C-alpha positions as CSV (number, residue, x, y, z in Angstrom):
1,M,0.2,0.2,-0.1
2,T,3.0,2.4,0.6
3,S,4.8,1.3,-2.5
4,V,6.1,3.7,-5.3
5,E,3.2,2.3,-7.8
6,D,0.5,2.7,-5.3
7,A,1.8,6.5,-4.6
8,A,1.9,7.2,-8.0
9,K,-2.3,6.3,-8.0
10,S,-2.8,8.9,-4.6
11,V,-4.2,12.4,-5.3
12,A,-2.2,15.1,-3.7
13,Q,-3.9,17.0,-1.2
14,R,-3.4,18.4,2.4
15,A,-3.3,17.5,5.7
16,V,-2.6,20.1,8.9
17,F,-1.8,18.0,11.8
18,V,-2.3,19.7,15.0
19,L,-0.4,19.0,18.6
20,P,-0.8,20.1,21.9
21,T,3.0,20.3,22.1
22,S,5.5,21.5,20.3
23,G,6.1,17.7,18.3
24,E,10.1,17.9,18.7
25,F,10.0,14.3,19.8
26,D,6.6,13.2,18.5
27,S,6.9,10.4,16.4
28,R,4.0,9.5,15.4
29,T,3.6,12.8,14.5
30,W,6.7,12.5,12.5
31,R,6.1,8.6,10.9
32,I,2.5,9.9,9.6
33,A,3.5,13.4,8.6
34,S,7.2,11.8,6.5
35,S,5.1,9.3,5.0
36,L,2.3,11.4,3.8
37,A,5.0,14.0,2.3
38,R,7.1,10.7,0.6
39,R,3.6,10.4,-1.2
40,G,3.2,14.1,-2.5
41,H,0.6,15.4,-0.2
42,Q,1.0,19.1,1.2
43,V,1.3,18.3,4.9
44,T,2.0,20.9,8.0
45,V,2.6,20.6,11.4
46,V,0.6,23.3,13.8
47,A,2.5,23.1,16.9
48,R,2.9,25.2,19.7
49,A,6.3,27.6,20.6
50,A,8.5,26.5,22.7
51,P,12.0,27.9,23.9
52,G,14.6,26.6,21.5
53,A,12.4,25.6,18.6
54,S,11.7,27.2,15.3
55,A,8.7,29.3,14.5
56,H,8.8,27.4,11.3
57,E,10.6,24.5,10.4
58,A,11.2,23.0,7.2
59,M,11.8,19.1,7.6
60,S,14.5,16.9,5.5
61,D,11.1,14.3,5.4
62,G,9.2,17.1,2.9
63,Y,6.4,18.3,5.1
64,R,6.5,21.7,7.6
65,I,5.6,22.8,11.0
66,I,4.0,25.9,12.0
67,R,4.8,26.6,15.8
68,V,2.1,29.3,17.4
69,P,2.7,31.3,20.8
70,V,0.1,29.7,23.5
71,D,-1.0,31.6,26.5
72,A,-3.9,31.1,28.9
73,I,-4.2,34.7,29.2
74,D,-5.0,34.9,25.0
75,G,-7.8,32.8,25.6
76,L,-9.5,35.0,27.7
77,P,-12.3,37.3,26.2
78,P,-10.6,40.6,24.9
79,P,-12.3,43.0,27.9
80,L,-10.1,40.6,30.6
81,R,-6.7,40.3,28.3
82,Q,-5.4,43.6,28.9
83,V,-6.4,43.5,32.7
84,A,-4.9,40.1,33.6
85,R,-1.5,41.0,31.7
86,G,-1.1,44.1,34.3
87,V,-2.0,41.4,36.9
88,R,0.4,39.5,36.0
89,T,2.8,41.9,35.7
90,L,2.8,43.3,38.7
91,T,2.6,39.7,41.0
92,R,5.1,38.7,39.4
93,G,7.9,39.7,41.7
94,R,5.8,39.8,44.7
95,V,4.7,36.2,43.8
96,K,8.2,35.2,43.5
97,A,9.2,36.8,46.8
98,A,6.6,35.1,48.4
99,A,7.3,31.7,47.5
100,G,10.8,32.6,49.5
101,A,9.1,33.4,52.3
102,S,6.6,30.9,53.2
103,V,5.5,27.1,53.2
104,T,2.1,26.7,51.2
105,R,1.3,22.5,51.4
106,S,0.1,21.6,47.8
107,P,-3.5,20.3,47.8
108,D,-2.3,16.4,47.2
109,E,-0.2,17.3,50.8
110,I,-3.6,18.8,52.4
111,A,-5.7,15.9,51.0
112,G,-3.0,13.5,52.9
113,Y,-2.3,15.3,56.0
114,A,-6.1,15.9,56.6
115,I,-7.5,11.3,56.2
116,S,-6.1,11.5,60.1
117,R,-7.8,14.9,61.4
118,P,-11.8,15.7,62.1
119,G,-14.4,16.6,59.4
120,P,-14.0,20.2,59.4
121,V,-10.6,19.7,58.5
122,R,-11.1,17.2,56.1
123,I,-14.1,19.0,54.1
124,A,-11.2,22.1,53.8
125,A,-9.2,20.0,52.3
126,S,-11.3,18.0,49.9
127,V,-12.9,22.0,48.7
128,R,-9.0,23.2,48.1
129,R,-8.5,20.1,46.2
130,L,-12.0,20.5,44.6
131,G,-10.7,23.9,43.7
132,A,-7.4,23.2,42.3
133,G,-8.7,20.8,39.8
134,A,-10.9,23.4,39.0
135,W,-8.3,25.8,38.7
136,R,-6.3,23.4,36.6
137,L,-9.1,22.8,33.9
138,A,-9.9,26.3,33.3
139,A,-6.2,26.7,33.0
140,I,-6.8,23.8,30.0
141,A,-9.5,25.8,28.5
142,L,-7.8,28.6,28.1
143,I,-5.1,27.3,26.8
144,V,-6.7,25.4,24.2
145,R,-8.9,28.7,23.1
146,S,-5.6,30.6,22.8
147,Q,-3.8,28.3,20.5
148,R,-6.9,27.1,18.4
149,S,-7.4,31.2,17.7
150,A,-3.6,31.1,16.8
151,T,-4.0,27.8,14.5
152,V,-7.4,29.5,13.0
153,R,-5.2,32.2,11.7
154,T,-2.1,30.7,10.9
155,A,-2.6,27.1,9.6
156,P,-3.4,26.2,5.5
157,R,-6.3,25.2,4.1
158,A,-6.2,21.7,4.8
159,D,-8.4,18.6,3.7
160,I,-7.8,16.6,6.3
161,V,-7.4,17.2,9.8
162,H,-5.5,14.8,12.5
163,A,-5.7,16.1,15.7
164,M,-3.4,14.9,18.1
165,A,-4.1,14.5,22.0
166,Y,-7.2,16.2,24.1
167,M,-6.1,18.9,23.6
168,G,-5.5,18.7,20.1
169,I,-9.1,17.7,19.2
170,P,-10.5,20.9,20.0
171,V,-8.7,23.3,18.0
172,G,-8.9,20.7,15.3
173,L,-12.3,20.7,15.3
174,A,-12.6,24.2,14.9
175,L,-9.8,24.2,11.8
176,A,-12.0,21.6,10.0
177,R,-14.9,23.8,10.3
178,R,-13.0,26.6,9.2
179,D,-12.2,24.4,5.8
180,G,-15.0,22.4,5.9
181,A,-12.4,19.7,5.9
182,K,-12.7,16.0,7.7
183,A,-11.3,15.8,11.3
184,I,-9.7,13.2,13.1
185,Y,-9.7,12.7,16.9
186,D,-6.0,10.8,17.8
187,A,-6.7,9.6,20.9
188,R,-3.2,8.5,21.6
189,D,-4.0,7.5,25.6
190,I,-7.5,7.4,28.0
191,Y,-6.8,10.7,29.1
192,V,-9.2,10.4,31.9
193,E,-7.1,8.1,33.2
194,A,-3.6,9.5,32.4
195,R,-1.8,11.7,34.1
196,N,-2.8,15.0,35.7
197,I,-6.4,14.6,34.6
198,A,-6.1,10.7,36.7
199,R,-5.5,12.9,39.7
200,L,-8.3,15.3,39.8
201,P,-11.1,14.9,41.7
202,R,-13.8,12.9,40.4
203,L,-16.3,15.8,39.5
204,L,-14.0,17.3,37.5
205,R,-12.6,14.5,36.2
206,A,-16.4,13.7,34.8
207,L,-16.3,16.8,33.9
208,F,-13.3,16.7,31.5
209,G,-14.9,13.2,30.3
210,R,-17.9,15.1,29.2
211,F,-16.2,17.4,27.4
212,E,-14.1,14.9,25.7
213,R,-16.6,12.7,24.5
214,S,-18.6,16.1,23.1
215,W,-14.7,16.7,20.9
216,A,-14.5,12.9,19.9
217,R,-18.9,12.8,18.6
218,Q,-18.2,15.9,16.4
219,A,-15.2,14.6,15.0
220,D,-15.4,12.0,11.5
221,R,-12.9,9.5,12.3
222,I,-11.6,8.5,15.9
223,V,-8.8,7.0,15.8
224,T,-6.1,5.1,18.9
225,V,-3.1,2.9,19.4
226,N,-4.5,-0.3,20.5
227,E,-7.2,-2.8,20.7
228,P,-7.7,-2.2,24.7
229,Y,-7.9,1.4,24.2
230,A,-10.3,1.0,21.6
231,A,-12.4,-0.5,23.4
232,V,-12.6,1.7,25.9
233,L,-13.1,4.8,24.2
234,E,-15.8,3.2,22.0
235,R,-17.9,2.4,25.2
236,R,-17.3,5.8,27.1
237,F,-17.8,8.1,23.6
238,G,-20.3,6.1,22.6
239,T,-19.0,5.8,18.9
240,G,-18.4,2.7,16.6
241,P,-14.9,1.0,17.0
242,P,-12.0,3.4,16.5
243,L,-9.7,2.6,13.9
244,I,-6.1,1.4,15.4
245,V,-3.2,2.6,14.1
246,M,-0.3,1.1,16.4
247,N,2.9,2.7,17.0
248,C,4.6,1.1,14.8
249,S,8.3,2.0,13.6
250,T,10.1,1.5,10.5
251,M,13.0,-1.1,11.2
252,R,16.3,-0.2,11.0
253,V,18.4,-1.5,7.8
254,P,21.9,-3.4,10.0
255,S,24.7,-2.5,9.4
256,A,27.7,-4.5,9.4
257,D,28.8,-2.9,12.9
258,R,26.2,-3.1,15.2
259,P,26.0,1.2,16.4
260,R,28.0,2.7,19.6
261,R,26.2,5.6,20.0
262,F,26.1,5.2,24.0
263,H,29.1,4.3,24.4
264,D,31.2,7.0,22.7
265,R,29.0,9.5,23.9
266,L,29.6,8.6,27.3
267,G,33.6,7.3,27.1
268,L,32.2,4.1,27.7
269,P,34.6,0.7,27.7
270,P,34.4,-1.5,25.1
271,G,32.5,-4.5,27.2
272,R,30.0,-1.7,29.3
273,R,26.4,-3.2,28.9
274,I,23.5,-0.5,28.0
275,V,20.3,-0.8,30.0
276,L,18.4,1.7,27.9
277,Y,15.2,3.7,29.2
278,H,13.7,5.9,26.4
279,G,10.9,8.3,26.6
280,G,9.1,10.7,29.3
281,L,11.6,11.3,32.0
282,S,8.5,11.2,34.4
283,S,6.7,9.5,37.3
284,D,4.8,5.8,36.8
285,R,7.4,5.2,34.0
286,G,9.5,2.7,36.0
287,I,12.6,4.5,36.4
288,E,12.8,4.2,39.8
289,Q,12.5,1.0,40.0
290,L,14.9,0.5,37.0
291,I,17.6,2.9,39.4
292,E,17.2,0.5,42.4
293,A,17.6,-2.4,40.1
294,I,21.1,-1.0,38.1
295,P,23.5,-2.0,40.8
296,T,22.3,-5.7,40.6
297,V,23.4,-6.1,37.2
298,D,27.3,-6.5,36.7
299,D,29.5,-4.2,33.8
300,A,25.8,-2.0,32.8
301,V,24.9,1.1,32.5
302,L,21.1,2.6,33.1
303,V,20.7,5.1,30.3
304,L,17.6,7.6,30.8
305,M,17.3,9.0,27.7
306,G,14.3,11.5,27.2
307,Y,12.6,14.9,28.4
308,G,10.1,15.2,31.3
309,D,9.8,16.8,34.9
310,Q,12.2,14.6,36.6
311,G,14.9,15.1,34.1
312,Q,17.2,17.9,36.3
313,A,17.1,15.6,39.5
314,L,17.9,12.7,37.5
315,R,20.9,14.5,36.0
316,R,22.1,15.4,39.2
317,L,21.6,12.1,41.0
318,A,23.0,10.6,37.7
319,A,26.3,13.3,38.9
320,D,26.4,12.0,42.3
321,P,29.5,9.8,43.1
322,T,27.2,8.0,45.4
323,S,25.4,6.2,41.8
324,G,29.0,5.2,41.0
325,G,28.6,6.2,37.5
326,R,26.0,3.5,37.2
327,I,23.5,6.4,35.7
328,A,23.4,8.3,32.6
329,V,20.9,10.9,31.2
330,L,20.9,12.0,27.7
331,S,18.7,14.2,26.4
332,A,16.1,12.9,23.5
333,V,16.6,12.6,19.8
334,S,14.8,13.1,16.9
335,P,12.9,10.4,15.8
336,D,14.7,10.3,12.9
337,E,18.0,9.5,14.9
338,L,16.2,7.8,16.9
339,I,16.3,3.4,16.4
340,E,19.8,4.1,15.6
341,W,20.3,5.0,19.3
342,V,18.1,2.3,20.5
343,A,19.7,-0.1,18.5
344,S,23.1,0.9,20.4
345,A,21.3,-0.7,23.4
346,D,21.7,-4.2,24.5
347,V,18.6,-4.1,26.3
348,V,15.6,-1.8,26.5
349,A,13.7,-1.6,29.4
350,M,10.2,-0.7,30.3
351,P,9.1,-1.3,33.9
352,I,6.0,1.2,33.5
353,Q,4.0,1.0,36.8
354,P,-0.3,0.0,36.4
355,T,-1.1,3.0,38.2
356,T,-3.8,3.9,35.8
357,L,-5.9,1.8,33.4
358,N,-4.4,4.1,30.9
359,H,-0.9,2.8,31.9
360,R,-2.1,-0.9,32.7
361,L,-3.4,-1.0,28.9
362,T,-0.9,0.7,27.3
363,T,1.5,-0.1,24.1
364,P,4.2,2.2,24.6
365,N,6.6,3.8,21.3
366,K,9.4,1.9,23.3
367,L,8.4,-1.3,22.8
368,F,8.2,-0.9,19.1
369,E,11.5,0.7,18.6
370,A,12.7,-2.0,20.1
371,I,11.7,-4.4,18.1
372,A,11.8,-2.3,14.9
373,A,16.0,-1.5,16.2
374,G,16.1,-5.3,16.7
375,V,17.1,-5.3,21.0
376,P,15.7,-7.3,23.2
377,V,12.8,-5.4,25.5
378,V,12.1,-6.2,29.8
379,A,8.4,-4.5,29.5
380,S,5.7,-4.5,32.3
381,D,3.4,-7.7,32.5
382,L,0.4,-5.7,32.0
383,P,-2.8,-5.9,29.6
384,G,-1.3,-4.1,26.8
385,M,2.1,-4.9,26.6
386,A,2.3,-8.8,27.5
387,P,0.2,-10.5,24.6
388,I,2.6,-8.5,22.5
389,V,6.2,-10.1,24.1
390,S,4.5,-13.4,25.2
391,A,3.4,-13.9,21.2
392,T,6.5,-13.3,19.7
393,G,9.4,-14.0,22.2
394,C,10.8,-10.8,21.7
395,G,11.9,-10.1,25.4
396,V,10.7,-11.0,29.0
397,L,7.8,-9.8,31.2
398,V,7.9,-9.2,34.5
399,D,5.9,-7.5,38.0
400,P,6.9,-4.0,36.9
401,T,6.5,-2.9,41.2
402,D,9.2,-6.1,42.0
403,V,12.8,-4.3,41.9
404,A,14.3,-7.7,42.6
405,A,12.5,-9.3,39.8
406,I,13.1,-6.5,37.1
407,G,16.6,-7.3,38.3
408,S,16.7,-10.8,37.2
409,A,14.8,-10.3,33.8
410,I,17.6,-7.8,33.1
411,R,20.6,-10.4,33.4
412,D,18.4,-13.0,31.9
413,V,18.4,-11.3,28.6
414,L,21.9,-9.6,28.8
415,D,23.7,-12.6,30.7
416,A,21.8,-15.9,28.5
417,Q,23.2,-18.4,27.0
418,P,23.6,-18.5,23.1
419,E,20.4,-20.8,23.0
420,R,18.0,-18.2,25.1
421,K,19.8,-15.7,22.7
422,A,19.2,-17.4,19.8
423,A,15.8,-17.7,21.2
424,I,14.8,-14.1,21.9
425,A,16.4,-13.0,18.4
426,A,13.8,-15.5,17.2
427,G,11.4,-13.6,18.7
428,I,12.4,-10.4,17.7
429,R,12.4,-11.3,14.1
430,T,8.8,-12.8,14.1
431,A,7.8,-9.3,15.8
432,Q,9.2,-7.5,13.5
433,A,7.3,-9.4,10.5
434,E,4.1,-8.7,12.2
435,Y,4.7,-4.9,13.7
436,T,5.4,-2.7,10.8
437,W,4.6,0.6,10.5
438,D,3.8,-0.1,6.4
439,R,1.1,-1.9,7.7
440,E,-0.3,0.3,9.7
441,M,-0.1,3.5,7.6
442,A,-1.4,1.7,4.5
443,R,-4.9,1.5,7.2
444,L,-4.5,4.9,7.9
445,L,-4.4,6.3,4.2
446,G,-7.5,3.9,3.1
447,E,-9.2,5.7,6.1
448,Y,-8.6,9.2,4.4
449,G,-9.6,7.9,1.6
450,R,-12.7,7.1,2.7
451,L,-13.4,10.3,4.7
452,T,-12.8,12.6,1.5
453,G,-13.4,10.7,-1.4
454,R,-9.7,10.6,-3.0
455,P,-6.8,8.0,-2.7
456,W,-3.9,9.1,-1.1
């Protein structure tokens, strides 16, 4: 479906992707956008402005990125914007001084403290948690309004608007209405059960769920990344089954010599083994468990490569002499370079914690990137990942909450006897044959064609 002959049959059309991020490390968007551009389509990604990121960027893969400024204040009605800007300017210094002069408990800390306190304190804590959550939800709404206005003013015309994630779809819907285009909601997570939204009070999560359901029903098609997610979203949105487009990666073509990017970057001796975690540097991803487990693995370094709110703390930990040089932290790399870096590891670890429904059902990018790179995995024995790993034999499943078991699984892969290594290698080849990006992209191209009435 993605062959040169098939591409010649497609009719050049316009696709606009809407991202609620800067798009620098969004591998799913990169895979789809670059695949479309290679087929001769006009592809634009409209993302958010970010420090160090260009406002206009022409990608070598043939598409372009436009980054629009996003500010919650811009989402306010016009009469309130100037007032809010003035208040922000006046209070910026005072807030900074107050933060250094007092200690304020977070809503979560207050709630935990109130568990053992009598009624009035618990009620006050609940009210504060609800207020903090409502403020967060209001901030999301204002940011969405800001991005929506900037995107509608800036984005080129489209035949298909492919909106990524829950803060992308309301923007994408507005853009599709402007152009009379078809809108796709790419629900890459179960957002009501993920990250910050999952931590909101139940009432606010229900409210957010209603917003998302409304947006999803306005879209011309819902897309998601695996069967477990599709089943949950179909039930919650009350729509037909979402189209499943998995996050498979293009397989790396092996060279005669194995890449040694981590050894070269970190100055490691040739025999040092690389245990790689790559992706979001944030809580509940299994990073803490890997840090505890790595001392039990001989002659190995844990490389944490990515971006996120824990990045600075992890770098300080890695630099601490007590870590013994067993941990290294590297910045994320662009999607077009990533597979070569992953191929430089000896094992890719992803002990994602079962803290939310979203995590329990996830099939993370890193799983398919490891498969494409030809590297065995140590993965959480959870409903999303387990069927893939167990059916193909591309690695080892582990209880992600058990540090000792994680260390044992890593050693099982690194210290395996030749027969065991051959079996894992055969499992990786099976996975590479089963999970290909060409197959997933062909499915998406077919849906694009159905929506616009012209072949993509």
